[in-house]
N, C-alpha and C positions, 0 to 999 in steps of 0.2 A: 400623690403620683410619684413614682420613683424617678430619680434624677437620671437624665440621659445626656451623656457627654460626647463631645466630638472625638472621633477616632484619630485625629491628627496629633501626633506626639509633640510636646513642647521641647524647646531646645534644652539640652542637658547642661551640666556644669562646665566650667572652664572657659576657654577663650571664646568658643562659639556663643555661649550665653552672654558674655560681655559685648560681643559684636552685635548680637541681636538687640540687647538693651540700648546700645548707642543708636542703632538704626531706628528703634521705636522713638527715642527721645527726639531725634532729628525730625522724624515724620510728624510727631505731635506738635512740636514747635512750629513747623512749616504750616500745618493746618490751622493752628491758632493765629499765626501771623496773617495768613491769607484771608481768614474770616474776621479779622479785627477791623470791622467797618462800622461806622455809625455807633460808637460806644456811648452808652448812657452815662452822662456826666456824674462822676463820683464813684460809680461802681464798675465802670468799663464793661457793662452788659451789652452784648452785640446781638443782632437779629438772627444770626445763624452760627451754630457751634458744632462743626462736624467732628472736632477732636474728642469729645466724650464718647462718641461711637467707637473710635479707635481704642479707647481705654476699656470699654465694655468688651469689645472683641478680644482684646488681650487677656482679660480675666476669664472669658469663656474658654480660651485656649488653655490657660493654667492659672489657678488661683494664687500660686506662689509669687506671681508678678505684681502683687498689690503694692509693694514698696516702689516698684518702677512706675506705677500709675501715679503715686503721690509725688515721686521725683519729677515726672513729666509736668504735673500741674505747677510745681514750684518753679521749674526751669522756664516754663512758658510765661509765668508771672514776671519773672525777672527779665527775660529776653524781650518779650513783646511789650509789656506794660511798664517795665522799669521797676526799680526798688519800691516796694509799698511804703506808704507813709505810716501804716499801722501794721507792724509785723505780727502782732498777736492775732489780729483779725484775719490776716492773710493765711497764716499757718492753720488757724482754726477752720477757715473755709476750705482749704485744700484737703485737710484730713477728713472733713465732713463729706466733701465731694468724692474722695477716694472710697470711703465706706459706702456711699450711695451707689456708686458705679458697681461696686462688688455685689451689693444687694440686687441691682438690676440684672447683673450677669447670673447670679444664683437663681433668680426667678425665671429668667429665660431658659436656663439649662434644665430647670425642673418641668417647664411647661411646653418646651419645643424639642423636637427631635433634631439635634444638630447634625446628624448624619444625612438629613434630608430636610433642610430648613424651608419653612413656608410651604409645606406639603398639603395642608388642609386649611379650610376657613377657620376652624377652631384655633389652630396655631396662630393664624394672623390676628384673630381677635385677642388672644392672650398677649401677643407681641404689642399690639396697640395699647392695651390696658396697662401692661407693665411699663412701657415707655412713657405713657402719659403720667402715671402715678410716680414713677421714679424721677422724671424731669421736674414734676411739681415739688417733690421732696427736696431735690438738690437745689432748686431755685429758692425755696424757703430757707434752707440752711445757709446758703451762700449770702443771701441778702440779710438775714437776721444776724449772721456772724459779724458783718460790718456795722449793722445798725446798733447792735448791742454795745459796741465799743465807742459809739458816738460819732462814727464816720459814715453817715448815711447818705442816701441819694438826695438830690435836690427836690425830687417829687415824692410821692407817697410810697410807702413800703409795698402796698398792694400792687401798685403799677409796676414797680421794679420787679416784683416776683412774677407778675404776668408776662413781662417782656423776657425775663430769663427763662421762664417755662417754655414759651413759644420757641425761643432760640435753641434751647437744648432739645426740645421735642422734635423740631424740624430736622435738626442735625442727626438725631437718632433715626428718625423715620426714613430720611433720604440716604444716609451713609451706612448705617448698620446692616441693612439687608444686603448691600453689595459685599461687605466684609464677611458676612455669614456665608454667602454663596461662594466666595473665594476660598473659604475653608473646607468646602465640600467638593471633591474632585468631579463627580458627574455634573453638578450644577456649574462648576467652574468651566467645564468644557462647553456647556450650553451658553454660558456668557461669552466665551471666546467666539463660538459659532455665530452668535447674534451680532457681535461686532464685525464679523466678516460678511454679513448679509447686506445686500444692496437695499432691500426694503427698510431695514432699520436706519441706514444712513439717509434714506429719503424722509423717514419720520423725523430724524434729527434736523434735517434741512427745513422741514415744515415747522418744527419748533422754533427755529431761528426766525422764520417768516412771521409766525404768530407773535413772537416777542416784538418784532419791529412794528407790527400792526397795533399791538397793545400800547407800546410805549412811544410810538412815533407821533402821538397826539398830545394834547394838553393834559397836565396832571389830573385835572378834574374828570377826565374821560378814562383813566386807567382801569378802574373797576368795572366799567361798562363792557369792556371787551376781554376781561380776564378769562371768561369761559372758553375763549378760543384756544387757550393753552391746554385745555383738556383733550382736544381732538387728537394731536399727535401722540400724547401719552397713552390714551385709551387705545388708539390704533396699534401702537407698538406692543402694549400688553396683550391685546387680542391676537396678534400675530405670533409673539414669541413667549408668552406666558410671563412668569415672574422675572426672568432675565431681561425681557424687553421693558417691563414695568420699571425696574430699578435703574436701568441705564437711561431711559428717557426722562425719568424723574430727576436724575442727577444732572442731565443736560439742561432741563428746565430750571433747576435750582441755580446752576451757574449763570444762566441767562438772567435770572432775577437779580442775582448779586451784581452783575454788570449793570443792570438797569438802575439798581439802587445807587451805585456809584456815579452814574452818568446823568440820570434823569430825575430821580426823586429828590425832593428837598425837605420833606417832612417825615420825621421819625414815625409818626402815627401811621402814615401810609405804608411805611416799611413793615411795621408790626402787622398790619392787616393783610398785606400781601403774603407774609410768611405764614399766617394762619390759613390763608387760602391754599398755600403751597402744601401744608400738611394734609389738608383735606384732599387735594388733588393726588398726592402720592399714595395715600391710603386707598383712594378709589382705584388707582392703577394697580396697586398690589392685590386688591380684592379681585379685580378682573384677571390678573395674571394667575392667581391661585386657582380661580375657577377654570381657566383654560388648561392649566397643568393637571388639575383633578380630572377634567374631562379626557385629556390625552391618556392619563394613566388608566382611567376606567375603560377607555377603548382598547388599550393594550391588554388589560386583564380580560376583557370580553373576547378579544381575538384568541387569547390563550385558552380560555375556557371553551370557546367554540371549536378549537382544534380537538379537544378531548370529546366534546359532544359529537363532532363530526366522525370521530373514530368509532364511537359507540353507535352512531346512526348508520355508519357504513357497514358495521358488522350486522346490524339488524336488517339493513337493506339487502345485503348479500344473502342472508338467510331467507328473506322474503322473496327475492327474485330468483334464487337458485332452487327454490322448492319445486317449481313447475318443471324445469328441465330435468332435475334429479328424479322426480316422480315418473316422468316420461322414460328416462333411462331405465328405471326399475321395471316399468311395464314392458319395455322392449326386451329386457333381459329375460323376463319370464316367458315372453312369447318365443324368443329364440330357443330357450331351453325346451319348451313344449314341442316346437317344430322339429328340433334336432333329436328328440328322444327316440329311442328304438334303434335296433341294429340293422333294419332294412336300409338298402341303398336309397339315397335321396333322388327323387325324380326331378325333372326340369322345373316343374311348377314350384316344388318345395324349395329348390335352390334359389329360384327367383324371389320367393317370399323372404328367405333368409338374407339374401343380398339387399333387398329393400329395407329390412329391419336394421341391418348393419349401417346402411346409409343414413337411416334415421338416427341411429345411435351416434354416428359421427357428427351429424348436424346438431343434435342436442348438446353434445359435448362441446362443440365449437361455440354454440350459443352461450353455454355456461361460462366458457372462458372469456367471451366478449363482454358478458355482464360484469364479471369480476374486474376486467381491465377498465371498462368505461366508468363504472361506479367508483373504482379506486381513484381514477384521474379526477372525477367530478368532486369527490369529497376531499381530495388532497389539495387540488389547485383551483377548484371551482371552474374547471375547464370543460368546454364542449367542443367536440370535433364536428364542425359544421359541414353539411353537404346540401346540395340543392336537391330537394326531394319534392315530388308532386304530392300535394295534400291528399288527393284521392287514393294514391298508392298506400300511404301510411294508414288511412282509415280502413281500406280493404284488407290490408295485412292483419290488423288487429281483429277485425270481425272474423276473418277466416280462421285465425288462431284459436278463437273461442267458439267456433261453430260446434265442435263435438261436445264441448263442455256444456254449452247451452242446450244442445239436443238431449243430453242425458237428464237434464233437469226440467225438460219440457218447456223451455223458454224460446220464444221466437225473437231473433235479432234481425233488425232491418237497418239499412243505411240510406240516408238521403243526402246527396251531394249536389250543391249548387253548380250549375254549369260555368265553365271558364274560371275555375279556381286557379290562382297563380301558384307556382312552386314556392316553397318556403325554405329558408336556410335553417336547418335543424340538425341535431345529432340524431340519426335515425334510431339508434338503439335506445337512447334516453327517452325520446318521444314515444317509442313503442312501450317502454316501461309505464309511462303515464297512461296511454290508451288502454293497455292491458289491465292496469290496476282499476281504472274507472269502469271498464267493461266487466271485469270479474266481479266487482262490488255490485254493479247494477244487475247482473244476471243472478247473483245470489239473493239480492233483495227482491227481485221479481219472482224468483222461485219460491220464496218463503211466503208470498202474499197469496190469498185466495183469489179465485177468478182468473181473469185474463192475465197471462204472463208474457209481457212484452218488454223488449229493450229497443230503443231507437237511437241511432247515432246520426247526427246532422252536422254538416260542414258547410259554412257559408262565409260570405265576406261582410265585415262590418267596418266601422271607422278605425278600429285598432288593428286590423289585419284579418287573418283567417280565424274564424270562431268555430270551435268544435263543441257540440252540446251532446251530452249523454243523458237520455231520459229513460226511466224505468217505471213499471207499474207497481212498484213496491210501496211500502208505507211512507217513504220519504224521510227527510231529516226534520227532527223536532226542533222548534225554535230555540229551546233551551240548550241544544247541543251545537248550535251554529257558531257560537263564539270560539270554542276551542276545537272545532272540527278538524282543522288542518294541523293541529299540534300533535307531536308524538305522544301517545298515551296508550294505556292498556287497551287492547282490542276486545270488543264484545263478541267476536267470532271464535269458535273453538279452534285453538292452535294459531290464532292470529297474533301478530306482534304489535299491531297498532301503529305502524310506521309508514304504511302505504301512501296515505294522503299527504303526510308530511314530506315524504320523498318527492311525490308528484309536484307539490307546490314549489319545492326547492329547484327542481329541474325546470319547470315552466318559467319561474322567475329568472333563472340563469339564462334562459333564451330571450329575456326581455318581455315576457308575456305575463299574464295573470291567470290565476285559477280560483274559482269561487263556486259556491253552491247557493241554491234557493230552496226555500221550504216548499213542502208538498201542497196538494196531494201528489204522490209519486216522487221519485228522486230526480233531481235536476242538477247536473254538474256541468260547468262550462270552463273552458280555457281558451285563451286567445294567444296566437303567435303573430308577432308583427311581421309585415312584409317589408323586407329590407333589401336594398340594392347592394348586397354584399359582394365584394370582390371574390371571384371564384377561386383565387389562389389562397385565400385565408382558410386556415383549418383550426384556429383556436380563437375562442372569445371568452374572456373572464366573466365570472359571475358578477 
């Protein structure tokens, strides 16, 4: 895999570089001093080492600071632990640690996108593997460097390596993610935003409460209630993603360090708590990565849906404008036929021409309304609601298709339950649904042998007003039911295959449902909920 580096430039040469180096040394020594608790006798191994994470972050920034990493290790050794009794072992150990940190930084840079750290679960898995392996190597080199010179720990070498491994590993897992996020501007902004959020501070307060519950009892009971510390960390990760995970883990780690100083009296318990801390932090990071992945996927889906909506709107406009444009064409032919000839127009012919022009104007206005309403629907998912009698909507659709059904020899009837309440709908959009369903039903009934009938029923059910369209056609085959309402190539000559897809989107935007049932015959249903909507409202989002 090609190496991917951070886009953040490292300080240049000159005075700025020396100031930066001094700041790093001070920060490294302070971290080493703050975490120098419960050192293992003989080797000064502590249960939590955040300063190696600072060194790895520096090397991720620029490899040319390797000398500064070594200088920081030597300075911390002198300032925090005092002059070593064995200078050869100390210098060997610091050189080995510097090279190990460089190897960890190299591996992370090759396996993670530093411009967007912890973006995927795969990157998190690589991070955990690299940190675990690198910490084990650094632990082994450090302990063996002292053991080889005869200045070994009071206990076993294996035990010392295990404790050093856990201390460095926890330091990397808890601290390095924060440093990597601070190196990335968008993630840094998310971190600052999380710190300014009241829910995160509530999670931090819950962490303190859980720490008090865990360590406010006898030492023999600490591990019985450690699982409580997972609750605020998981909650914060679920709310804020990786930013919440790293911040809450850091607060938990600080609380554990305070508990180690004040409550714990056995180093073995400290070691076990830090191992649990590593597992807790990795769990929180995994949840945070999953949350961030889901948020990015949702954003990408919204973006792709915009393009899909644009294409669907174009298809919808073509589908819905075909009828008024056909009517306009027919009226134009009729107007030309009636106005042909040089003889003066009598009163009857003038009245016919006037009627045709009114129809032309009506169809043109209808076409304009279709364009406007469908554009608003696909652009914002908006519906312009009006209080409409259910009977009126059904009658209008049936009357609009009367001539079409008559030409095909199909009988269209309607059955309306008495006392249907008015519904809050967008009249034009619901007309689109009814006209599509009726047109499909009439065409299906016309293609079937025998009785050619279409029946529209409107009644009340538990979900509101239920409209059913039945036809005597062949019906929907069970194999087509799964993708029936998806936009797909139409089986009808000249069809675009978007009618039912548009109908479903419109009905769902009104809070209803559209479905079909298998034959014999075609059976389509849609429901519109009865809503006590305020009459002044004119928009409702999908």
